[in-house]
C-alpha positions as CSV (number, residue, x, y, z in Angstrom):
1,M,83.9,98.9,104.6
2,T,86.2,101.8,105.2
3,K,89.8,100.9,106.0
4,E,91.6,102.9,108.7
5,P,95.1,104.3,107.9
6,T,97.8,101.9,109.1
7,F,100.8,104.1,108.5
8,K,101.9,107.5,109.9
9,V,103.7,110.3,108.2
10,G,107.4,109.5,108.4
11,D,107.1,105.7,108.4
12,D,109.6,103.8,106.3
13,V,107.7,101.5,103.8
14,F,108.3,99.4,100.7
15,K,106.0,98.9,97.8
16,L,105.2,95.5,96.6
17,N,105.5,95.3,92.8
18,H,103.4,93.3,90.5
19,P,105.5,90.5,88.7
20,S,104.9,92.2,85.3
21,S,106.0,95.6,86.6
22,K,108.9,97.4,85.0
23,Y,110.5,97.6,88.5
24,T,112.3,94.4,89.4
25,G,112.7,94.8,93.1
26,N,110.5,96.3,95.9
27,R,111.0,100.1,96.2
28,R,111.8,101.7,99.6
29,G,110.5,105.1,100.6
30,K,109.1,107.3,103.3
31,I,105.4,108.4,103.9
32,V,105.1,112.1,103.2
33,K,101.3,112.6,103.4
34,Y,98.0,110.7,104.0
35,Q,95.4,111.3,101.3
36,P,92.1,109.5,101.6
37,Q,90.2,109.2,98.3
38,Y,86.8,107.9,97.3
39,N,86.5,105.0,94.9
40,R,83.8,104.5,92.3
41,A,81.5,102.9,94.9
42,K,81.8,106.1,97.0
43,R,83.9,104.3,99.7
44,L,86.8,106.0,101.3
45,Q,90.2,104.3,100.5
46,P,93.5,105.2,102.1
47,Y,96.2,106.5,99.8
48,Y,99.7,107.8,100.7
49,S,102.2,110.1,99.1
50,V,105.4,108.2,99.2
51,L,108.8,109.6,98.5
52,F,110.9,106.7,97.2
53,D,114.6,106.6,97.6
54,G,116.4,108.2,94.6
55,R,113.2,110.1,93.5
56,G,112.5,113.8,93.6
57,T,108.7,113.8,93.8
58,P,106.4,111.7,95.9
59,E,104.0,109.2,94.2
60,L,100.4,108.5,95.3
61,I,100.2,104.8,96.3
62,A,97.3,102.7,97.7
63,Q,97.7,101.4,101.3
64,K,97.2,97.8,100.1
65,S,100.5,98.0,98.0
66,L,102.6,99.2,100.9
67,R,104.3,97.3,103.7
68,L,106.0,98.7,106.8
69,I,109.8,98.3,107.2
70,P,110.4,97.1,110.7
71,R,112.8,99.2,112.7
72,T,115.9,97.7,114.2
73,P,116.3,97.8,118.0
74,A,119.2,100.3,117.6
75,E,116.9,102.8,115.9
76,T,114.2,102.6,118.6
77,I,116.6,103.3,121.5
78,T,116.2,106.8,122.8
79,T,118.8,108.5,125.0
80,K,117.9,111.2,127.5
81,S,120.5,113.9,128.1
């Protein structure tokens, strides 16, 4: 089963960390690029390049480890000039 990409470039996300990870909290970042890759079973899996806050280079992260950060109502308001 091929999973469809659930995030778009520019979405704010956070990475869920494994309890034994060296990172204690969930890291926040922004999606830079969508990069599908094939696993050993020749199935297409969605991966994303994520630029985490405070980092200089993006990291390749699987879609299953990412969660979308919901936007606040103030961020979704658009004004027309």
